PAFI-72497 format. One record per residue (C-alpha): residue number from 1; residue in three letters; chain; x, y, z. Coordinates in steps of 0.001 Angstrom, whole numbers, plus 500000, padded with zeros to 6 digits. Example, Ala and Ser with C-alpha at 12.3 -4.5 7.8 and 13.67 -1.06 7.14 Angstrom:
<nodes>
NODE  num  residuo  cadena      c1      c2      c3
NODE    1      ALA       A  512300  495500  507800
NODE    2      SER       A  513670  498940  507140
</nodes>
This chain:
<nodes>
NODE  num  residuo  cadena      c1      c2      c3
NODE    1      UNK       A  609056  487602  798878
NODE    2      UNK       A  607649  487260  802210
NODE    3      UNK       A  610246  484893  804158
NODE    4      UNK       A  606566  483091  804669
NODE    5      UNK       A  605885  481594  801051
NODE    6      UNK       A  605795  478056  801524
NODE    7      UNK       A  606423  477803  804991
NODE    8      UNK       A  602857  477181  806022
NODE    9      UNK       A  603509  476529  809613
NODE   10      UNK       A  605332  479374  810200
NODE   11      UNK       A  602458  481173  808253
NODE   12      UNK       A  599858  480038  810877
NODE   13      UNK       A  601621  480830  813570
NODE   14      UNK       A  602312  484434  812081
NODE   15      UNK       A  598507  484657  811596
NODE   16      UNK       A  597936  483897  814900
NODE   17      UNK       A  599629  486869  816012
NODE   18      UNK       A  597850  489292  813423
NODE   19      UNK       A  594290  487933  814393
NODE   20      UNK       A  595160  488184  818383
NODE   21      UNK       A  596128  491747  817333
NODE   22      UNK       A  592461  492243  816236
NODE   23      UNK       A  590952  491420  819051
NODE   24      UNK       A  593210  493576  820895
NODE   25      UNK       A  592251  496550  818909
NODE   26      UNK       A  588484  495453  819121
NODE   27      UNK       A  588423  494982  822362
NODE   28      UNK       A  589862  498553  822988
NODE   29      UNK       A  592987  497076  824750
NODE   30      UNK       A  595647  498391  821961
NODE   31      UNK       A  595265  502458  822246
NODE   32      UNK       A  597448  503715  819373
NODE   33      UNK       A  600423  501606  819675
NODE   34      UNK       A  600096  499695  822793
NODE   35      UNK       A  600879  496747  823680
NODE   36      UNK       A  603260  493974  822781
NODE   37      UNK       A  603818  490565  821108
NODE   38      UNK       A  606519  488183  820692
NODE   39      UNK       A  606715  484786  819767
NODE   40      UNK       A  609458  481902  819594
NODE   41      UNK       A  609062  480544  815940
NODE   42      UNK       A  612828  478846  816131
NODE   43      UNK       A  611117  475316  815462
NODE   44      UNK       A  609494  476558  812154
NODE   45      UNK       A  613160  477974  811067
NODE   46      UNK       A  614364  475438  808202
NODE   47      UNK       A  617459  474974  806948
NODE   48      UNK       A  617117  477378  804119
NODE   49      UNK       A  615807  479927  806803
NODE   50      UNK       A  618765  479705  808706
NODE   51      UNK       A  621091  480056  806083
NODE   52      UNK       A  619187  483925  805208
NODE   53      UNK       A  621538  486706  805531
NODE   54      UNK       A  620551  489658  808132
NODE   55      UNK       A  618883  492681  806727
NODE   56      UNK       A  620320  494381  809882
NODE   57      UNK       A  623445  494633  811369
NODE   58      UNK       A  623608  492959  814712
NODE   59      UNK       A  621680  495200  817287
NODE   60      UNK       A  622527  494859  821678
NODE   61      UNK       A  619806  493323  823638
NODE   62      UNK       A  621050  494995  826424
NODE   63      UNK       A  621853  491741  828171
NODE   64      UNK       A  623452  488271  827686
NODE   65      UNK       A  620577  485630  827196
NODE   66      UNK       A  622159  482406  827028
NODE   67      UNK       A  619429  479868  826351
NODE   68      UNK       A  618079  482040  823031
NODE   69      UNK       A  621384  481125  821083
NODE   70      UNK       A  619997  480407  817358
NODE   71      UNK       A  616864  481288  818499
NODE   72      UNK       A  614393  482750  816172
NODE   73      UNK       A  611577  485414  817126
NODE   74      UNK       A  608258  486869  815462
NODE   75      UNK       A  608124  490477  817462
NODE   76      UNK       A  605976  493367  816864
NODE   77      UNK       A  607811  496615  815956
NODE   78      UNK       A  607832  499864  817728
NODE   79      UNK       A  605367  502811  817382
NODE   80      UNK       A  602857  500052  815478
NODE   81      UNK       A  599601  499639  815787
NODE   82      UNK       A  597884  496224  816746
NODE   83      UNK       A  595525  497325  814168
NODE   84      UNK       A  598021  497568  811276
NODE   85      UNK       A  599249  494657  812927
NODE   86      UNK       A  596398  492638  812013
NODE   87      UNK       A  595804  493364  808196
NODE   88      UNK       A  599968  493655  808136
NODE   89      UNK       A  602035  491751  810646
NODE   90      UNK       A  605601  491288  808583
NODE   91      UNK       A  605028  494758  807458
NODE   92      UNK       A  604346  495812  811151
NODE   93      UNK       A  606759  493452  812569
NODE   94      UNK       A  609752  491397  812164
NODE   95      UNK       A  611237  488195  812407
NODE   96      UNK       A  614370  488464  814400
NODE   97      UNK       A  617843  485784  815170
NODE   98      UNK       A  619727  485614  818049
NODE   99      UNK       A  623052  485872  817522
NODE  100      UNK       A  625939  483055  819053
NODE  101      UNK       A  626595  485869  821528
NODE  102      UNK       A  623741  485690  823214
NODE  103      UNK       A  623482  489429  823244
NODE  104      UNK       A  622754  490818  820401
NODE  105      UNK       A  619863  489865  817583
NODE  106      UNK       A  619636  491172  813985
NODE  107      UNK       A  616432  491330  811883
NODE  108      UNK       A  616297  488802  809088
NODE  109      UNK       A  612654  489528  807290
NODE  110      UNK       A  610643  491014  806204
NODE  111      UNK       A  611668  494266  805973
NODE  112      UNK       A  613919  496176  808435
NODE  113      UNK       A  611210  497185  811077
NODE  114      UNK       A  612807  497774  814503
NODE  115      UNK       A  611807  495422  817345
NODE  116      UNK       A  609574  496723  820501
NODE  117      UNK       A  611590  498993  822844
NODE  118      UNK       A  610436  496574  825278
NODE  119      UNK       A  612303  493373  823660
NODE  120      UNK       A  614647  493055  826501
NODE  121      UNK       A  611970  492052  828741
NODE  122      UNK       A  610125  490133  826557
NODE  123      UNK       A  613533  488056  825650
NODE  124      UNK       A  614138  487543  829274
NODE  125      UNK       A  611131  486066  829938
NODE  126      UNK       A  611804  483740  826791
NODE  127      UNK       A  615382  482981  828252
NODE  128      UNK       A  613670  481921  831403
NODE  129      UNK       A  611059  480149  829707
NODE  130      UNK       A  613677  477705  827842
NODE  131      UNK       A  615425  477608  830672
NODE  132      UNK       A  612798  476246  833065
NODE  133      UNK       A  611957  473465  830594
NODE  134      UNK       A  608439  475338  829774
NODE  135      UNK       A  606818  474493  826438
NODE  136      UNK       A  605611  478064  826674
NODE  137      UNK       A  606534  480039  823376
NODE  138      UNK       A  604469  483389  823882
NODE  139      UNK       A  604027  486311  825305
NODE  140      UNK       A  601712  489221  825399
NODE  141      UNK       A  601849  492490  827021
NODE  142      UNK       A  598044  494787  826458
NODE  143      UNK       A  595929  496851  828648
NODE  144      UNK       A  592614  494968  829353
NODE  145      UNK       A  590401  498191  830656
NODE  146      UNK       A  588254  496416  833400
NODE  147      UNK       A  592060  495436  834891
NODE  148      UNK       A  593515  497601  835018
NODE  149      UNK       A  590933  499748  836653
NODE  150      UNK       A  591351  497239  839871
NODE  151      UNK       A  594801  498258  840285
NODE  152      UNK       A  594070  501587  841310
NODE  153      UNK       A  592807  500459  844543
NODE  154      UNK       A  594804  499150  847071
NODE  155      UNK       A  592636  496013  847891
NODE  156      UNK       A  593069  494028  844647
NODE  157      UNK       A  597144  494653  844697
NODE  158      UNK       A  597682  492522  847810
NODE  159      UNK       A  598732  488930  846960
NODE  160      UNK       A  595806  486972  845808
NODE  161      UNK       A  593088  489074  846706
NODE  162      UNK       A  592372  489805  842710
NODE  163      UNK       A  593004  485959  842076
NODE  164      UNK       A  590069  484970  845079
NODE  165      UNK       A  587839  487382  843773
NODE  166      UNK       A  587826  486838  840020
NODE  167      UNK       A  587774  482958  840406
NODE  168      UNK       A  584421  483556  842358
NODE  169      UNK       A  582883  485773  839544
NODE  170      UNK       A  582163  483002  836563
NODE  171      UNK       A  583525  479076  837014
NODE  172      UNK       A  585212  479624  833661
NODE  173      UNK       A  587811  481870  835126
NODE  174      UNK       A  589326  479157  837977
NODE  175      UNK       A  588961  476706  835463
NODE  176      UNK       A  590755  478112  832661
NODE  177      UNK       A  592975  480643  834519
NODE  178      UNK       A  594023  477650  837537
NODE  179      UNK       A  596709  479740  838320
NODE  180      UNK       A  595207  483115  839036
NODE  181      UNK       A  596973  486227  838178
NODE  182      UNK       A  600279  487710  839899
NODE  183      UNK       A  600837  491359  840819
NODE  184      UNK       A  603529  493229  840006
NODE  185      UNK       A  603487  496870  841973
NODE  186      UNK       A  604219  500071  839772
NODE  187      UNK       A  607765  500186  837789
NODE  188      UNK       A  608837  502059  834921
NODE  189      UNK       A  607771  500418  831573
NODE  190      UNK       A  610352  498774  829830
NODE  191      UNK       A  612937  498932  832704
NODE  192      UNK       A  615265  496223  833840
NODE  193      UNK       A  613063  496088  837298
NODE  194      UNK       A  609679  495646  835813
NODE  195      UNK       A  611485  492511  833945
NODE  196      UNK       A  612521  490841  836730
NODE  197      UNK       A  609912  491374  838621
NODE  198      UNK       A  607521  489972  836206
NODE  199      UNK       A  609701  486890  835881
NODE  200      UNK       A  609577  486034  839492
NODE  201      UNK       A  605997  486313  839551
NODE  202      UNK       A  605878  483873  836867
NODE  203      UNK       A  608541  481884  839050
NODE  204      UNK       A  605773  481897  841572
NODE  205      UNK       A  604176  479926  839091
NODE  206      UNK       A  601154  482423  837673
NODE  207      UNK       A  600992  482743  833562
NODE  208      UNK       A  599182  485967  833723
NODE  209      UNK       A  600928  489158  835784
NODE  210      UNK       A  599130  492066  836319
NODE  211      UNK       A  601531  495292  836142
NODE  212      UNK       A  599947  497949  838367
NODE  213      UNK       A  597943  501076  836668
NODE  214      UNK       A  599350  499846  833520
NODE  215      UNK       A  598573  496009  832056
NODE  216      UNK       A  599085  493053  832184
NODE  217      UNK       A  601880  490289  831128
NODE  218      UNK       A  600918  486509  829596
NODE  219      UNK       A  602889  483892  828452
NODE  220      UNK       A  601432  480612  827025
NODE  221      UNK       A  602057  477690  824507
NODE  222      UNK       A  600878  480289  821555
NODE  223      UNK       A  600061  483675  821575
NODE  224      UNK       A  595654  482186  821426
NODE  225      UNK       A  596070  480706  824593
NODE  226      UNK       A  597962  483745  826460
NODE  227      UNK       A  595376  486028  824860
NODE  228      UNK       A  592197  483494  825911
NODE  229      UNK       A  593458  483490  829573
NODE  230      UNK       A  593864  487599  829721
NODE  231      UNK       A  590289  487710  828080
NODE  232      UNK       A  588629  485420  830911
NODE  233      UNK       A  590181  487145  833815
NODE  234      UNK       A  589122  490519  832108
NODE  235      UNK       A  585612  488785  831681
NODE  236      UNK       A  585257  488404  835602
NODE  237      UNK       A  586800  491903  836111
NODE  238      UNK       A  583811  493580  834157
NODE  239      UNK       A  581304  491017  835989
NODE  240      UNK       A  582485  492421  839229
NODE  241      UNK       A  582068  495949  838262
NODE  242      UNK       A  579081  495363  836538
NODE  243      UNK       A  577458  494158  839726
NODE  244      UNK       A  579294  497220  841808
NODE  245      UNK       A  577532  499256  839434
NODE  246      UNK       A  574192  498043  840058
NODE  247      UNK       A  574882  498825  843661
NODE  248      UNK       A  575624  495785  845313
NODE  249      UNK       A  578466  493715  846101
NODE  250      UNK       A  578661  490429  844359
NODE  251      UNK       A  578388  487207  846790
NODE  252      UNK       A  580679  485252  844342
NODE  253      UNK       A  581176  481263  844453
NODE  254      UNK       A  582115  480145  847940
NODE  255      UNK       A  585485  478492  848917
NODE  256      UNK       A  583223  475225  848716
NODE  257      UNK       A  582705  475528  845334
NODE  258      UNK       A  585775  476446  843947
NODE  259      UNK       A  587815  473534  846058
NODE  260      UNK       A  584660  471323  844400
NODE  261      UNK       A  585692  472796  840751
NODE  262      UNK       A  589149  472201  841588
NODE  263      UNK       A  588946  468532  842452
NODE  264      UNK       A  586626  468115  839762
NODE  265      UNK       A  588134  469665  836823
NODE  266      UNK       A  591843  468243  838253
NODE  267      UNK       A  593015  472345  838492
NODE  268      UNK       A  596376  473053  840111
NODE  269      UNK       A  595558  473665  843830
</nodes>
């Protein structure tokens, strides 16, 4: 029997992950086994769930993460496809529990599906978020086509250059992604350096971080909110590229118009 049985709130969270996984595949942002999702589900781990035995031996995280002691996470499985996760989240992902030493995890349910190879990076971000007192519980990594395309130009890798352009394409971008888009230069995927650079960018107050020539990493209160931020930013990139394909440089909203929006909607400055 699935661990989700008679746990409607936990099931609702996993269902959100499955729904988002389907969107990522439909948009072409999750080729083969590309992309990852991890969600902190500790608040839905009831006493009976806490007492469940592990179905794997403790496995090393690779670092000690003191704020994750006893935490539970749903993680996409390594080598698993988003399109498969969308129809069967517990067959293509697993629920893991961080051990008391904060340096290992164990798989508890439903099947011994090994979590993503990028798990140490994702967990390091979650550890940082908890240490900061953040309400964010979800992290999403995916490959949005137009945003990745922008990073092949040095022009858009300058700090906040892409943010300013994307905000100016359509008012919703500033409204729904008020902290903009952080930029991290190319680093080896899954590396400690990439994880550290991502945490540094989040610490600078970005919710969505662009990995040059690779993809985005987004954090938010839920996986759906993280997806929405990436979706809005990529729509702005599509508008920019559409205008360029029509043969002109898009004018974009002016600084005065963006300032007016910031004040009217009470957005971060």
